[in-house]
PyMOL Python script that loads the backbone (N, CA, C, O; Angstrom):
from pymol import cmd

cmd.read_pdbstr("""\
ATOM      1  N   MET A   1       0.847  -1.157   0.000  1.00  0.00           N
ATOM      2  CA  MET A   1       0.000   0.000   0.000  1.00  0.00           C
ATOM      3  C   MET A   1       0.900   1.230   0.000  1.00  0.00           C
ATOM      4  O   MET A   1       1.868   1.303   0.757  1.00  0.00           O
ATOM      5  N   LEU A   2       0.581   2.172  -0.835  1.00  0.00           N
ATOM      6  CA  LEU A   2       1.364   3.397  -0.937  1.00  0.00           C
ATOM      7  C   LEU A   2       0.769   4.502  -0.065  1.00  0.00           C
ATOM      8  O   LEU A   2      -0.392   4.443   0.339  1.00  0.00           O
ATOM      9  N   ASP A   3       1.599   5.511   0.213  1.00  0.00           N
ATOM     10  CA  ASP A   3       1.108   6.666   0.957  1.00  0.00           C
ATOM     11  C   ASP A   3       0.132   7.461   0.086  1.00  0.00           C
ATOM     12  O   ASP A   3      -0.108   7.111  -1.070  1.00  0.00           O
ATOM     13  N   GLU A   4      -0.424   8.528   0.651  1.00  0.00           N
ATOM     14  CA  GLU A   4      -1.435   9.314  -0.059  1.00  0.00           C
ATOM     15  C   GLU A   4      -0.912   9.908  -1.363  1.00  0.00           C
ATOM     16  O   GLU A   4      -1.675  10.103  -2.309  1.00  0.00           O
ATOM     17  N   GLU A   5       0.371  10.193  -1.414  1.00  0.00           N
ATOM     18  CA  GLU A   5       0.957  10.771  -2.619  1.00  0.00           C
ATOM     19  C   GLU A   5       1.379   9.699  -3.621  1.00  0.00           C
ATOM     20  O   GLU A   5       1.777  10.010  -4.743  1.00  0.00           O
ATOM     21  N   GLY A   6       1.288   8.435  -3.208  1.00  0.00           N
ATOM     22  CA  GLY A   6       1.659   7.340  -4.087  1.00  0.00           C
ATOM     23  C   GLY A   6       3.150   7.203  -4.315  1.00  0.00           C
ATOM     24  O   GLY A   6       3.579   6.658  -5.332  1.00  0.00           O
ATOM     25  N   LYS A   7       3.949   7.700  -3.366  1.00  0.00           N
ATOM     26  CA  LYS A   7       5.402   7.711  -3.548  1.00  0.00           C
ATOM     27  C   LYS A   7       6.139   6.716  -2.666  1.00  0.00           C
ATOM     28  O   LYS A   7       7.173   6.187  -3.072  1.00  0.00           O
ATOM     29  N   GLU A   8       5.633   6.450  -1.474  1.00  0.00           N
ATOM     30  CA  GLU A   8       6.338   5.583  -0.536  1.00  0.00           C
ATOM     31  C   GLU A   8       5.470   4.395  -0.143  1.00  0.00           C
ATOM     32  O   GLU A   8       4.265   4.527   0.066  1.00  0.00           O
ATOM     33  N   ILE A   9       6.107   3.236  -0.048  1.00  0.00           N
ATOM     34  CA  ILE A   9       5.402   2.037   0.400  1.00  0.00           C
ATOM     35  C   ILE A   9       5.228   2.121   1.908  1.00  0.00           C
ATOM     36  O   ILE A   9       6.196   2.325   2.641  1.00  0.00           O
ATOM     37  N   GLN A  10       3.992   1.963   2.370  1.00  0.00           N
ATOM     38  CA  GLN A  10       3.736   1.981   3.806  1.00  0.00           C
ATOM     39  C   GLN A  10       3.481   0.580   4.356  1.00  0.00           C
ATOM     40  O   GLN A  10       3.783   0.308   5.518  1.00  0.00           O
ATOM     41  N   PHE A  11       2.933  -0.306   3.537  1.00  0.00           N
ATOM     42  CA  PHE A  11       2.655  -1.663   3.977  1.00  0.00           C
ATOM     43  C   PHE A  11       2.941  -2.642   2.847  1.00  0.00           C
ATOM     44  O   PHE A  11       2.616  -2.384   1.688  1.00  0.00           O
ATOM     45  N   ALA A  12       3.546  -3.754   3.194  1.00  0.00           N
ATOM     46  CA  ALA A  12       3.723  -4.883   2.276  1.00  0.00           C
ATOM     47  C   ALA A  12       3.609  -6.127   3.146  1.00  0.00           C
ATOM     48  O   ALA A  12       4.545  -6.475   3.867  1.00  0.00           O
ATOM     49  N   TYR A  13       2.477  -6.788   3.080  1.00  0.00           N
ATOM     50  CA  TYR A  13       2.162  -7.888   3.988  1.00  0.00           C
ATOM     51  C   TYR A  13       3.373  -8.779   4.241  1.00  0.00           C
ATOM     52  O   TYR A  13       4.037  -9.178   3.284  1.00  0.00           O
ATOM     53  N   PRO A  14       3.681  -9.099   5.473  1.00  0.00           N
ATOM     54  CA  PRO A  14       3.068  -8.674   6.726  1.00  0.00           C
ATOM     55  C   PRO A  14       3.786  -7.483   7.359  1.00  0.00           C
ATOM     56  O   PRO A  14       3.562  -7.174   8.529  1.00  0.00           O
ATOM     57  N   VAL A  15       4.640  -6.818   6.595  1.00  0.00           N
ATOM     58  CA  VAL A  15       5.487  -5.744   7.127  1.00  0.00           C
ATOM     59  C   VAL A  15       4.778  -4.397   7.044  1.00  0.00           C
ATOM     60  O   VAL A  15       4.177  -4.056   6.025  1.00  0.00           O
ATOM     61  N   SER A  16       4.859  -3.638   8.136  1.00  0.00           N
ATOM     62  CA  SER A  16       4.352  -2.275   8.159  1.00  0.00           C
ATOM     63  C   SER A  16       5.526  -1.315   8.084  1.00  0.00           C
ATOM     64  O   SER A  16       6.505  -1.471   8.814  1.00  0.00           O
ATOM     65  N   GLY A  17       5.439  -0.342   7.223  1.00  0.00           N
ATOM     66  CA  GLY A  17       6.460   0.700   7.142  1.00  0.00           C
ATOM     67  C   GLY A  17       6.294   1.746   8.222  1.00  0.00           C
ATOM     68  O   GLY A  17       7.136   2.631   8.373  1.00  0.00           O
ATOM     69  N   LEU A  18       5.223   1.650   8.965  1.00  0.00           N
ATOM     70  CA  LEU A  18       4.935   2.580  10.055  1.00  0.00           C
ATOM     71  C   LEU A  18       4.958   1.813  11.372  1.00  0.00           C
ATOM     72  O   LEU A  18       4.611   0.632  11.396  1.00  0.00           O
ATOM     73  N   PRO A  19       5.356   2.452  12.463  1.00  0.00           N
ATOM     74  CA  PRO A  19       5.369   1.770  13.763  1.00  0.00           C
ATOM     75  C   PRO A  19       3.966   1.312  14.171  1.00  0.00           C
ATOM     76  O   PRO A  19       2.981   2.025  13.982  1.00  0.00           O
ATOM     77  N   THR A  20       3.904   0.095  14.738  1.00  0.00           N
ATOM     78  CA  THR A  20       2.657  -0.447  15.286  1.00  0.00           C
ATOM     79  C   THR A  20       2.967  -1.037  16.660  1.00  0.00           C
ATOM     80  O   THR A  20       4.087  -0.909  17.154  1.00  0.00           O
ATOM     81  N   SER A  21       2.003  -1.664  17.261  1.00  0.00           N
ATOM     82  CA  SER A  21       2.195  -2.310  18.575  1.00  0.00           C
ATOM     83  C   SER A  21       2.869  -3.667  18.464  1.00  0.00           C
ATOM     84  O   SER A  21       3.084  -4.333  19.477  1.00  0.00           O
ATOM     85  N   HIS A  22       3.208  -4.090  17.246  1.00  0.00           N
ATOM     86  CA  HIS A  22       3.706  -5.447  17.023  1.00  0.00           C
ATOM     87  C   HIS A  22       5.100  -5.398  16.392  1.00  0.00           C
ATOM     88  O   HIS A  22       5.236  -5.265  15.175  1.00  0.00           O
ATOM     89  N   HIS A  23       6.123  -5.506  17.224  1.00  0.00           N
ATOM     90  CA  HIS A  23       7.518  -5.441  16.774  1.00  0.00           C
ATOM     91  C   HIS A  23       8.068  -6.850  16.608  1.00  0.00           C
ATOM     92  O   HIS A  23       7.963  -7.674  17.517  1.00  0.00           O
ATOM     93  N   ILE A  24       8.654  -7.128  15.447  1.00  0.00           N
ATOM     94  CA  ILE A  24       9.174  -8.449  15.129  1.00  0.00           C
ATOM     95  C   ILE A  24      10.688  -8.381  15.007  1.00  0.00           C
ATOM     96  O   ILE A  24      11.227  -7.450  14.408  1.00  0.00           O
ATOM     97  N   THR A  25      11.377  -9.371  15.577  1.00  0.00           N
ATOM     98  CA  THR A  25      12.815  -9.542  15.378  1.00  0.00           C
ATOM     99  C   THR A  25      13.037 -10.935  14.819  1.00  0.00           C
ATOM    100  O   THR A  25      12.742 -11.935  15.474  1.00  0.00           O
ATOM    101  N   LEU A  26      13.564 -10.991  13.595  1.00  0.00           N
ATOM    102  CA  LEU A  26      13.866 -12.272  12.958  1.00  0.00           C
ATOM    103  C   LEU A  26      15.181 -12.820  13.483  1.00  0.00           C
ATOM    104  O   LEU A  26      15.993 -12.069  14.023  1.00  0.00           O
ATOM    105  N   SER A  27      15.401 -14.113  13.333  1.00  0.00           N
ATOM    106  CA  SER A  27      16.623 -14.743  13.850  1.00  0.00           C
ATOM    107  C   SER A  27      17.881 -14.206  13.160  1.00  0.00           C
ATOM    108  O   SER A  27      18.972 -14.285  13.725  1.00  0.00           O
ATOM    109  N   ASP A  28      17.746 -13.661  11.950  1.00  0.00           N
ATOM    110  CA  ASP A  28      18.923 -13.094  11.273  1.00  0.00           C
ATOM    111  C   ASP A  28      19.201 -11.651  11.688  1.00  0.00           C
ATOM    112  O   ASP A  28      20.119 -11.017  11.169  1.00  0.00           O
ATOM    113  N   GLY A  29      18.392 -11.125  12.642  1.00  0.00           N
ATOM    114  CA  GLY A  29      18.627  -9.797  13.187  1.00  0.00           C
ATOM    115  C   GLY A  29      17.779  -8.696  12.576  1.00  0.00           C
ATOM    116  O   GLY A  29      17.730  -7.592  13.117  1.00  0.00           O
ATOM    117  N   ARG A  30      17.112  -8.967  11.468  1.00  0.00           N
ATOM    118  CA  ARG A  30      16.247  -7.938  10.885  1.00  0.00           C
ATOM    119  C   ARG A  30      15.059  -7.680  11.800  1.00  0.00           C
ATOM    120  O   ARG A  30      14.552  -8.592  12.454  1.00  0.00           O
ATOM    121  N   GLU A  31      14.618  -6.418  11.838  1.00  0.00           N
ATOM    122  CA  GLU A  31      13.499  -6.011  12.674  1.00  0.00           C
ATOM    123  C   GLU A  31      12.502  -5.222  11.844  1.00  0.00           C
ATOM    124  O   GLU A  31      12.876  -4.509  10.912  1.00  0.00           O
ATOM    125  N   TYR A  32      11.241  -5.356  12.190  1.00  0.00           N
ATOM    126  CA  TYR A  32      10.200  -4.579  11.525  1.00  0.00           C
ATOM    127  C   TYR A  32       8.940  -4.624  12.373  1.00  0.00           C
ATOM    128  O   TYR A  32       8.872  -5.350  13.365  1.00  0.00           O
ATOM    129  N   TYR A  33       7.954  -3.851  11.980  1.00  0.00           N
ATOM    130  CA  TYR A  33       6.637  -3.884  12.608  1.00  0.00           C
ATOM    131  C   TYR A  33       5.688  -4.645  11.696  1.00  0.00           C
ATOM    132  O   TYR A  33       5.790  -4.554  10.472  1.00  0.00           O
ATOM    133  N   SER A  34       4.770  -5.393  12.287  1.00  0.00           N
ATOM    134  CA  SER A  34       3.728  -6.042  11.489  1.00  0.00           C
ATOM    135  C   SER A  34       2.437  -5.264  11.667  1.00  0.00           C
ATOM    136  O   SER A  34       2.296  -4.461  12.589  1.00  0.00           O
ATOM    137  N   MET A  35       1.498  -5.519  10.765  1.00  0.00           N
ATOM    138  CA  MET A  35       0.263  -4.742  10.762  1.00  0.00           C
ATOM    139  C   MET A  35      -0.704  -5.134  11.878  1.00  0.00           C
ATOM    140  O   MET A  35      -1.486  -4.302  12.337  1.00  0.00           O
ATOM    141  N   CYS A  36      -0.657  -6.400  12.319  1.00  0.00           N
ATOM    142  CA  CYS A  36      -1.554  -6.837  13.395  1.00  0.00           C
ATOM    143  C   CYS A  36      -0.961  -8.077  14.062  1.00  0.00           C
ATOM    144  O   CYS A  36       0.072  -8.590  13.631  1.00  0.00           O
ATOM    145  N   ALA A  37      -1.619  -8.551  15.111  1.00  0.00           N
ATOM    146  CA  ALA A  37      -1.123  -9.713  15.856  1.00  0.00           C
ATOM    147  C   ALA A  37      -1.087 -10.971  14.991  1.00  0.00           C
ATOM    148  O   ALA A  37      -0.143 -11.756  15.079  1.00  0.00           O
ATOM    149  N   ILE A  38      -2.099 -11.164  14.165  1.00  0.00           N
ATOM    150  CA  ILE A  38      -2.136 -12.353  13.304  1.00  0.00           C
ATOM    151  C   ILE A  38      -0.999 -12.292  12.285  1.00  0.00           C
ATOM    152  O   ILE A  38      -0.358 -13.306  12.010  1.00  0.00           O
ATOM    153  N   ASP A  39      -0.751 -11.120  11.728  1.00  0.00           N
ATOM    154  CA  ASP A  39       0.373 -10.967  10.796  1.00  0.00           C
ATOM    155  C   ASP A  39       1.695 -11.259  11.493  1.00  0.00           C
ATOM    156  O   ASP A  39       2.616 -11.802  10.884  1.00  0.00           O
ATOM    157  N   SER A  40       1.788 -10.902  12.759  1.00  0.00           N
ATOM    158  CA  SER A  40       3.016 -11.189  13.518  1.00  0.00           C
ATOM    159  C   SER A  40       3.280 -12.682  13.548  1.00  0.00           C
ATOM    160  O   SER A  40       4.403 -13.122  13.299  1.00  0.00           O
ATOM    161  N   LEU A  41       2.258 -13.458  13.851  1.00  0.00           N
ATOM    162  CA  LEU A  41       2.402 -14.914  13.893  1.00  0.00           C
ATOM    163  C   LEU A  41       2.671 -15.485  12.507  1.00  0.00           C
ATOM    164  O   LEU A  41       3.453 -16.424  12.361  1.00  0.00           O
ATOM    165  N   GLY A  42       2.031 -14.927  11.498  1.00  0.00           N
ATOM    166  CA  GLY A  42       2.222 -15.390  10.132  1.00  0.00           C
ATOM    167  C   GLY A  42       3.588 -15.067   9.564  1.00  0.00           C
ATOM    168  O   GLY A  42       3.985 -15.626   8.542  1.00  0.00           O
ATOM    169  N   SER A  43       4.316 -14.164  10.221  1.00  0.00           N
ATOM    170  CA  SER A  43       5.646 -13.778   9.748  1.00  0.00           C
ATOM    171  C   SER A  43       6.598 -14.967   9.678  1.00  0.00           C
ATOM    172  O   SER A  43       7.493 -15.002   8.833  1.00  0.00           O
ATOM    173  N   TYR A  44       6.407 -15.927  10.555  1.00  0.00           N
ATOM    174  CA  TYR A  44       7.248 -17.128  10.522  1.00  0.00           C
ATOM    175  C   TYR A  44       7.130 -17.817   9.165  1.00  0.00           C
ATOM    176  O   TYR A  44       8.126 -18.272   8.602  1.00  0.00           O
ATOM    177  N   PHE A  45       5.920 -17.888   8.651  1.00  0.00           N
ATOM    178  CA  PHE A  45       5.667 -18.590   7.399  1.00  0.00           C
ATOM    179  C   PHE A  45       5.999 -17.734   6.173  1.00  0.00           C
ATOM    180  O   PHE A  45       6.074 -18.247   5.057  1.00  0.00           O
ATOM    181  N   THR A  46       6.194 -16.450   6.381  1.00  0.00           N
ATOM    182  CA  THR A  46       6.622 -15.579   5.291  1.00  0.00           C
ATOM    183  C   THR A  46       8.130 -15.649   5.118  1.00  0.00           C
ATOM    184  O   THR A  46       8.631 -15.766   3.999  1.00  0.00           O
ATOM    185  N   PHE A  47       8.858 -15.577   6.244  1.00  0.00           N
ATOM    186  CA  PHE A  47      10.319 -15.526   6.194  1.00  0.00           C
ATOM    187  C   PHE A  47      10.983 -16.862   6.516  1.00  0.00           C
ATOM    188  O   PHE A  47      12.188 -17.015   6.316  1.00  0.00           O
ATOM    189  N   TRP A  48      10.211 -17.832   7.015  1.00  0.00           N
ATOM    190  CA  TRP A  48      10.738 -19.146   7.406  1.00  0.00           C
ATOM    191  C   TRP A  48      11.966 -19.016   8.301  1.00  0.00           C
ATOM    192  O   TRP A  48      13.001 -19.642   8.075  1.00  0.00           O
ATOM    193  N   GLN A  49      11.810 -18.178   9.329  1.00  0.00           N
ATOM    194  CA  GLN A  49      12.858 -17.977  10.335  1.00  0.00           C
ATOM    195  C   GLN A  49      12.222 -17.944  11.713  1.00  0.00           C
ATOM    196  O   GLN A  49      11.070 -17.538  11.871  1.00  0.00           O
ATOM    197  N   ASP A  50      12.985 -18.375  12.709  1.00  0.00           N
ATOM    198  CA  ASP A  50      12.545 -18.185  14.082  1.00  0.00           C
ATOM    199  C   ASP A  50      12.434 -16.683  14.314  1.00  0.00           C
ATOM    200  O   ASP A  50      13.117 -15.887  13.671  1.00  0.00           O
ATOM    201  N   LEU A  51      11.563 -16.313  15.243  1.00  0.00           N
ATOM    202  CA  LEU A  51      11.369 -14.883  15.487  1.00  0.00           C
ATOM    203  C   LEU A  51      10.858 -14.625  16.882  1.00  0.00           C
ATOM    204  O   LEU A  51      10.371 -15.525  17.566  1.00  0.00           O
ATOM    205  N   GLU A  52      10.977 -13.364  17.295  1.00  0.00           N
ATOM    206  CA  GLU A  52      10.404 -12.897  18.558  1.00  0.00           C
ATOM    207  C   GLU A  52       9.410 -11.799  18.249  1.00  0.00           C
ATOM    208  O   GLU A  52       9.657 -10.937  17.406  1.00  0.00           O
ATOM    209  N   ILE A  53       8.289 -11.837  18.937  1.00  0.00           N
ATOM    210  CA  ILE A  53       7.250 -10.830  18.786  1.00  0.00           C
ATOM    211  C   ILE A  53       7.136 -10.091  20.111  1.00  0.00           C
ATOM    212  O   ILE A  53       6.893 -10.702  21.152  1.00  0.00           O
ATOM    213  N   ASP A  54       7.308  -8.793  20.070  1.00  0.00           N
ATOM    214  CA  ASP A  54       7.068  -7.946  21.232  1.00  0.00           C
ATOM    215  C   ASP A  54       5.826  -7.129  20.910  1.00  0.00           C
ATOM    216  O   ASP A  54       5.815  -6.327  19.977  1.00  0.00           O
ATOM    217  N   SER A  55       4.780  -7.348  21.700  1.00  0.00           N
ATOM    218  CA  SER A  55       3.505  -6.718  21.414  1.00  0.00           C
ATOM    219  C   SER A  55       2.904  -6.187  22.701  1.00  0.00           C
ATOM    220  O   SER A  55       3.530  -6.217  23.760  1.00  0.00           O
ATOM    221  N   VAL A  56       1.678  -5.701  22.586  1.00  0.00           N
ATOM    222  CA  VAL A  56       0.960  -5.145  23.726  1.00  0.00           C
ATOM    223  C   VAL A  56      -0.478  -5.637  23.667  1.00  0.00           C
ATOM    224  O   VAL A  56      -1.108  -5.606  22.610  1.00  0.00           O
ATOM    225  N   CYS A  57      -0.991  -6.087  24.793  1.00  0.00           N
ATOM    226  CA  CYS A  57      -2.378  -6.517  24.859  1.00  0.00           C
ATOM    227  C   CYS A  57      -3.285  -5.323  24.582  1.00  0.00           C
ATOM    228  O   CYS A  57      -3.147  -4.276  25.213  1.00  0.00           O
ATOM    229  N   SER A  58      -4.206  -5.479  23.643  1.00  0.00           N
ATOM    230  CA  SER A  58      -5.094  -4.366  23.286  1.00  0.00           C
ATOM    231  C   SER A  58      -6.125  -4.067  24.371  1.00  0.00           C
ATOM    232  O   SER A  58      -6.725  -2.992  24.373  1.00  0.00           O
ATOM    233  N   THR A  59      -6.336  -5.003  25.290  1.00  0.00           N
ATOM    234  CA  THR A  59      -7.294  -4.790  26.373  1.00  0.00           C
ATOM    235  C   THR A  59      -6.643  -4.178  27.602  1.00  0.00           C
ATOM    236  O   THR A  59      -7.119  -3.172  28.130  1.00  0.00           O
ATOM    237  N   SER A  60      -5.546  -4.790  28.058  1.00  0.00           N
ATOM    238  CA  SER A  60      -4.929  -4.352  29.315  1.00  0.00           C
ATOM    239  C   SER A  60      -3.752  -3.411  29.123  1.00  0.00           C
ATOM    240  O   SER A  60      -3.381  -2.689  30.048  1.00  0.00           O
ATOM    241  N   GLY A  61      -3.158  -3.408  27.929  1.00  0.00           N
ATOM    242  CA  GLY A  61      -1.968  -2.588  27.703  1.00  0.00           C
ATOM    243  C   GLY A  61      -0.696  -3.233  28.207  1.00  0.00           C
ATOM    244  O   GLY A  61       0.379  -2.639  28.125  1.00  0.00           O
ATOM    245  N   GLU A  62      -0.809  -4.465  28.738  1.00  0.00           N
ATOM    246  CA  GLU A  62       0.354  -5.178  29.262  1.00  0.00           C
ATOM    247  C   GLU A  62       1.221  -5.700  28.112  1.00  0.00           C
ATOM    248  O   GLU A  62       0.695  -6.115  27.080  1.00  0.00           O
ATOM    249  N   PRO A  63       2.543  -5.682  28.286  1.00  0.00           N
ATOM    250  CA  PRO A  63       3.419  -6.219  27.234  1.00  0.00           C
ATOM    251  C   PRO A  63       3.284  -7.732  27.101  1.00  0.00           C
ATOM    252  O   PRO A  63       3.053  -8.443  28.079  1.00  0.00           O
ATOM    253  N   ILE A  64       3.432  -8.201  25.876  1.00  0.00           N
ATOM    254  CA  ILE A  64       3.374  -9.624  25.562  1.00  0.00           C
ATOM    255  C   ILE A  64       4.593  -9.966  24.718  1.00  0.00           C
ATOM    256  O   ILE A  64       4.907  -9.252  23.765  1.00  0.00           O
ATOM    257  N   LYS A  65       5.274 -11.035  25.053  1.00  0.00           N
ATOM    258  CA  LYS A  65       6.408 -11.516  24.254  1.00  0.00           C
ATOM    259  C   LYS A  65       6.123 -12.943  23.841  1.00  0.00           C
ATOM    260  O   LYS A  65       5.844 -13.807  24.673  1.00  0.00           O
ATOM    261  N   VAL A  66       6.199 -13.177  22.543  1.00  0.00           N
ATOM    262  CA  VAL A  66       5.977 -14.506  21.991  1.00  0.00           C
ATOM    263  C   VAL A  66       7.198 -14.860  21.163  1.00  0.00           C
ATOM    264  O   VAL A  66       7.702 -14.034  20.403  1.00  0.00           O
ATOM    265  N   VAL A  67       7.671 -16.086  21.311  1.00  0.00           N
ATOM    266  CA  VAL A  67       8.796 -16.578  20.519  1.00  0.00           C
ATOM    267  C   VAL A  67       8.272 -17.707  19.639  1.00  0.00           C
ATOM    268  O   VAL A  67       7.568 -18.599  20.112  1.00  0.00           O
ATOM    269  N   VAL A  68       8.617 -17.661  18.363  1.00  0.00           N
ATOM    270  CA  VAL A  68       8.298 -18.749  17.446  1.00  0.00           C
ATOM    271  C   VAL A  68       9.624 -19.396  17.076  1.00  0.00           C
ATOM    272  O   VAL A  68      10.478 -18.778  16.439  1.00  0.00           O
ATOM    273  N   LYS A  69       9.783 -20.653  17.487  1.00  0.00           N
ATOM    274  CA  LYS A  69      11.029 -21.380  17.244  1.00  0.00           C
ATOM    275  C   LYS A  69      10.687 -22.743  16.656  1.00  0.00           C
ATOM    276  O   LYS A  69       9.922 -23.512  17.238  1.00  0.00           O
ATOM    277  N   ASN A  70      11.261 -23.025  15.508  1.00  0.00           N
ATOM    278  CA  ASN A  70      10.987 -24.286  14.812  1.00  0.00           C
ATOM    279  C   ASN A  70       9.486 -24.519  14.619  1.00  0.00           C
ATOM    280  O   ASN A  70       9.005 -25.648  14.715  1.00  0.00           O
ATOM    281  N   GLY A  71       8.758 -23.440  14.348  1.00  0.00           N
ATOM    282  CA  GLY A  71       7.328 -23.543  14.101  1.00  0.00           C
ATOM    283  C   GLY A  71       6.469 -23.684  15.333  1.00  0.00           C
ATOM    284  O   GLY A  71       5.260 -23.879  15.214  1.00  0.00           O
ATOM    285  N   ARG A  72       7.057 -23.592  16.524  1.00  0.00           N
ATOM    286  CA  ARG A  72       6.307 -23.731  17.774  1.00  0.00           C
ATOM    287  C   ARG A  72       6.248 -22.397  18.496  1.00  0.00           C
ATOM    288  O   ARG A  72       7.200 -21.618  18.453  1.00  0.00           O
ATOM    289  N   LEU A  73       5.127 -22.134  19.159  1.00  0.00           N
ATOM    290  CA  LEU A  73       4.931 -20.890  19.904  1.00  0.00           C
ATOM    291  C   LEU A  73       5.341 -21.065  21.355  1.00  0.00           C
ATOM    292  O   LEU A  73       5.011 -22.063  21.997  1.00  0.00           O
ATOM    293  N   PHE A  74       6.061 -20.084  21.856  1.00  0.00           N
ATOM    294  CA  PHE A  74       6.431 -20.036  23.266  1.00  0.00           C
ATOM    295  C   PHE A  74       6.075 -18.651  23.779  1.00  0.00           C
ATOM    296  O   PHE A  74       6.591 -17.649  23.283  1.00  0.00           O
ATOM    297  N   ILE A  75       5.195 -18.592  24.769  1.00  0.00           N
ATOM    298  CA  ILE A  75       4.811 -17.311  25.346  1.00  0.00           C
ATOM    299  C   ILE A  75       5.702 -17.070  26.540  1.00  0.00           C
ATOM    300  O   ILE A  75       5.676 -17.829  27.509  1.00  0.00           O
ATOM    301  N   LYS A  76       6.505 -15.996  26.472  1.00  0.00           N
ATOM    302  CA  LYS A  76       7.449 -15.719  27.545  1.00  0.00           C
ATOM    303  C   LYS A  76       6.821 -14.886  28.651  1.00  0.00           C
ATOM    304  O   LYS A  76       7.096 -15.109  29.830  1.00  0.00           O
ATOM    305  N   VAL A  77       5.992 -13.941  28.284  1.00  0.00           N
ATOM    306  CA  VAL A  77       5.371 -13.081  29.284  1.00  0.00           C
ATOM    307  C   VAL A  77       3.923 -12.888  28.889  1.00  0.00           C
ATOM    308  O   VAL A  77       3.623 -12.447  27.779  1.00  0.00           O
ATOM    309  N   VAL A  78       3.036 -13.217  29.794  1.00  0.00           N
ATOM    310  CA  VAL A  78       1.616 -12.990  29.527  1.00  0.00           C
ATOM    311  C   VAL A  78       0.896 -12.880  30.865  1.00  0.00           C
ATOM    312  O   VAL A  78       1.204 -13.606  31.811  1.00  0.00           O
ATOM    313  N   GLN A  79      -0.042 -11.985  30.931  1.00  0.00           N
ATOM    314  CA  GLN A  79      -0.879 -11.898  32.114  1.00  0.00           C
ATOM    315  C   GLN A  79      -2.252 -12.431  31.747  1.00  0.00           C
ATOM    316  O   GLN A  79      -2.806 -12.090  30.702  1.00  0.00           O
ATOM    317  N   VAL A  80      -2.781 -13.254  32.599  1.00  0.00           N
ATOM    318  CA  VAL A  80      -4.087 -13.843  32.355  1.00  0.00           C
ATOM    319  C   VAL A  80      -5.084 -13.172  33.275  1.00  0.00           C
ATOM    320  O   VAL A  80      -4.816 -12.979  34.461  1.00  0.00           O
ATOM    321  N   PHE A  81      -6.217 -12.822  32.734  1.00  0.00           N
ATOM    322  CA  PHE A  81      -7.269 -12.279  33.569  1.00  0.00           C
ATOM    323  C   PHE A  81      -8.591 -12.902  33.137  1.00  0.00           C
ATOM    324  O   PHE A  81      -8.750 -13.334  31.995  1.00  0.00           O
ATOM    325  N   ILE A  82      -9.519 -12.937  34.059  1.00  0.00           N
ATOM    326  CA  ILE A  82     -10.811 -13.547  33.801  1.00  0.00           C
ATOM    327  C   ILE A  82     -11.869 -12.466  33.928  1.00  0.00           C
ATOM    328  O   ILE A  82     -11.885 -11.703  34.894  1.00  0.00           O
ATOM    329  N   VAL A  83     -12.732 -12.413  32.961  1.00  0.00           N
ATOM    330  CA  VAL A  83     -13.860 -11.487  33.006  1.00  0.00           C
ATOM    331  C   VAL A  83     -15.116 -12.292  33.268  1.00  0.00           C
ATOM    332  O   VAL A  83     -15.405 -13.257  32.560  1.00  0.00           O
ATOM    333  N   SER A  84     -15.850 -11.899  34.271  1.00  0.00           N
ATOM    334  CA  SER A  84     -17.085 -12.588  34.600  1.00  0.00           C
ATOM    335  C   SER A  84     -18.248 -11.619  34.380  1.00  0.00           C
ATOM    336  O   SER A  84     -18.186 -10.456  34.778  1.00  0.00           O
ATOM    337  N   MET A  85     -19.289 -12.108  33.751  1.00  0.00           N
ATOM    338  CA  MET A  85     -20.395 -11.231  33.440  1.00  0.00           C
ATOM    339  C   MET A  85     -21.701 -11.985  33.628  1.00  0.00           C
ATOM    340  O   MET A  85     -21.812 -13.154  33.257  1.00  0.00           O
ATOM    341  N   TRP A  86     -22.674 -11.322  34.196  1.00  0.00           N
ATOM    342  CA  TRP A  86     -23.999 -11.910  34.348  1.00  0.00           C
ATOM    343  C   TRP A  86     -24.890 -11.349  33.258  1.00  0.00           C
ATOM    344  O   TRP A  86     -24.848 -10.156  32.955  1.00  0.00           O
ATOM    345  N   ILE A  87     -25.689 -12.214  32.677  1.00  0.00           N
ATOM    346  CA  ILE A  87     -26.613 -11.753  31.642  1.00  0.00           C
ATOM    347  C   ILE A  87     -28.019 -11.865  32.171  1.00  0.00           C
ATOM    348  O   ILE A  87     -28.972 -11.531  31.466  1.00  0.00           O
TER     349      ILE A  87
END
""", "prot")
cmd.dss("prot")
cmd.show_as("cartoon", "prot")
cmd.util.cbc("prot")
cmd.orient("prot")
């Protein structure tokens, strides 16, 4: 996707040319932002490299770190909360 003037690339799936809440570090050291959390996970299948995802929970604002190694997910930091609601 190009900017409004049609001169600069801002997005090329799954890479965002603009900062987002989803920072990716590939095993070869390259870093970029992805457009969303699902794109972050899909980055493994785009680049076929282990990677680390540093993100932020959209509900709580708490940091989340996910590692994808050999196609497996490892959550390093996550806070779990339960919402209870009566209907």
